[in-house]
C-alpha positions, 0 to 999 in steps of 0.5 A: 475491512482491510483496505489496499492503498492502491485505488482509482475513481473518476466522476464527471458531471455537467452543470448549467455553467459547465462540466466539472470532473474530479479524479482520485488516484492513490498508491503506496506510501508510508503515511497519508500524502495528498496532492491537489491539481485544480483551477484557481477558482477552487483553490480556496476549497483545498483545506475543506477537500483535504479534510474530507480525504483525511477523514476517509483515508489513512495512508497512501499517496493521493492525487486529486485532480479537478477540472472545469470546462465551460459548456458551449450553451453557457458561453453563448448566453453572454457576450465576450468582454471587448476590453479583456479580449483586447488586453489579452491580445496585447499581453500575447504580443508582448510575451511573443516579442520577449519569448518567441518560442512561447505558445500562442493563446488558444481559444479555450484559454481565452474563453476560460479567462476570468471575467471574459463573459462579464463579472457574473459569467462564472458562478464560483460558489456553485462551482465550488459546491459542485466540486465538493459533491463530486469529491464525496462521490469520488472518495466513496468510489475510491474507498470501495475500490481500496476495500475490494483490493484489500480483501484480495490481499487479505485472502492471499496473505491468509493462504500463504500464512496457512502454507507457512504453518503447514511447512513449519509443522514438518520440522518438529517431528524430524528432531527426535530422529536427528538426535537418534541418528547422532547418538548412533553415529557418536557411539560408533565413533567412540567405540572405535576410539576407545576400548571402554565406552564412557556412557556419561561422556556420551550422554553429555555429547548427546544432550549438548547436540539436542540442545543445539538443534532444539527448535521448539521455542522458535516454532512456538513463537512462529505459530504465535505470530501466525495466530496474531496475523490471523487475528489482525486479518480477522479484525481488519482496519488500518493494519499495514504497519502492524502486519509489516512488524509481524513479518519482521518477527516471522523472518527472525524466527525463520533465520534462527531456525535455519541457523540451528539446522543440521539437516538438509530437509530442515534447511529447505523448510527454513528457506521455503518459510522465508520465501512465503514470508517475503511473498506476504511482505510484498502484499502487505506493502500495499495494505493501508 
């Protein structure tokens, strides 16, 4: 499936030792950039968590936030450690003496301080295992969100590609009429300027004009790019960069088509094609 780079997921679970929450946010980015915000107790898990995310996601700026709060029931099971409590109070006074505007310690800060309920108050291994479980769940939800968004983007791009093909198809039939009109206009001017019409010269001018406005090659390449676009959308996968390259190629053909235009309608069509390409490009910026 085609995936968007934009997505969000959030999972919260209560365990005997506390509540663990994990949040994933992803937005557009040229490559995969993963940032973590988590308690110090979970920092050793960052490499393993990064490996899991990198195995499921390929592009995007991903923000992973992990939170932990001790449950009241878990707090009452133990006793506050007086030595650490007194030490924290001393630290607080020292900091206030040097930095008066510093915030005072809150109760929640004190209760979460390592060792506050004794050396066995926080089961670190259980906390880390729980965080990994939540990460697996959250990344699954995030991937599903990105896939749903990607399918919407795919439909929008396919719809505009179809419109582009229809618009481009109106150019070819206008060329023979433009050549005929030029031939009649040129013959009229030559007859006015010369008593005897030089047919060879007239044919040369018509041939040169027809060569200048011939857009068969541009239309063929444009349709070939649209065929490749349809194939990529059908196959899916990590296709954002390839689709972006195709938009550059389509825009090049649209520019050439406009430069060869000697007709207001073809100029209008060229501009409409550029607008459709830009609309597709905007959507493709969100695709993984």
